One Martini backbone bead per residue (centre of mass of N, CA, C, O) as a GRO file, in nm:
protein
   45
    1MET     BB    1   2.156  -3.695  -4.909
    2SER     BB    2   2.165  -3.489  -4.623
    3PHE     BB    3   2.139  -3.548  -4.276
    4SER     BB    4   2.038  -3.384  -3.986
    5ARG     BB    5   2.019  -3.461  -3.646
    6ARG     BB    6   1.950  -3.176  -3.517
    7ASN     BB    7   1.725  -3.119  -3.768
    8PRO     BB    8   1.427  -3.263  -3.843
    9LYS     BB    9   1.267  -3.037  -3.986
   10ALA     BB   10   1.456  -3.006  -4.230
   11ASN     BB   11   1.414  -3.289  -4.340
   12ILE     BB   12   1.112  -3.265  -4.397
   13LEU     BB   13   1.137  -3.029  -4.591
   14LEU     BB   14   1.310  -3.168  -4.803
   15ILE     BB   15   1.110  -3.391  -4.870
   16GLU     BB   16   0.874  -3.207  -4.952
   17LEU     BB   17   1.022  -3.060  -5.180
   18GLN     BB   18   1.068  -3.310  -5.353
   19PHE     BB   19   0.773  -3.380  -5.396
   20VAL     BB   20   0.695  -3.118  -5.534
   21TYR     BB   21   0.894  -3.132  -5.766
   22TYR     BB   22   0.805  -3.413  -5.881
   23GLY     BB   23   0.508  -3.346  -5.908
   24ASN     BB   24   0.542  -3.125  -6.121
   25LYS     BB   25   0.681  -3.295  -6.331
   26MET     BB   26   0.445  -3.492  -6.373
   27THR     BB   27   0.228  -3.288  -6.464
   28ILE     BB   28   0.380  -3.192  -6.711
   29LEU     BB   29   0.391  -3.464  -6.853
   30GLU     BB   30   0.085  -3.511  -6.866
   31LYS     BB   31   0.020  -3.261  -7.035
   32LYS     BB   32   0.190  -3.340  -7.278
   33LEU     BB   33   0.039  -3.602  -7.336
   34GLU     BB   34  -0.236  -3.474  -7.383
   35LEU     BB   35  -0.152  -3.298  -7.621
   36LEU     BB   36  -0.063  -3.529  -7.804
   37HIS     BB   37  -0.333  -3.674  -7.808
   38ALA     BB   38  -0.494  -3.440  -7.931
   39ALA     BB   39  -0.326  -3.416  -8.190
   40ASN     BB   40  -0.385  -3.700  -8.296
   41LYS     BB   41  -0.689  -3.674  -8.314
   42PHE     BB   42  -0.689  -3.434  -8.509
   43ARG     BB   43  -0.543  -3.583  -8.744
   44CYS     BB   44  -0.748  -3.827  -8.776
   45ALA     BB   45  -1.023  -3.659  -8.832
   0.00000   0.00000   0.00000
């Protein structure tokens, strides 16, 4: 990741965008895990 010293606002935006991106990735993973968990419960019942 390259930071420009001239524009600190752009750096903050980049960091925030990365957090949003990885945050979404994590929620998608959690939802997949929940679905798997529900499927296993359904099979065992």
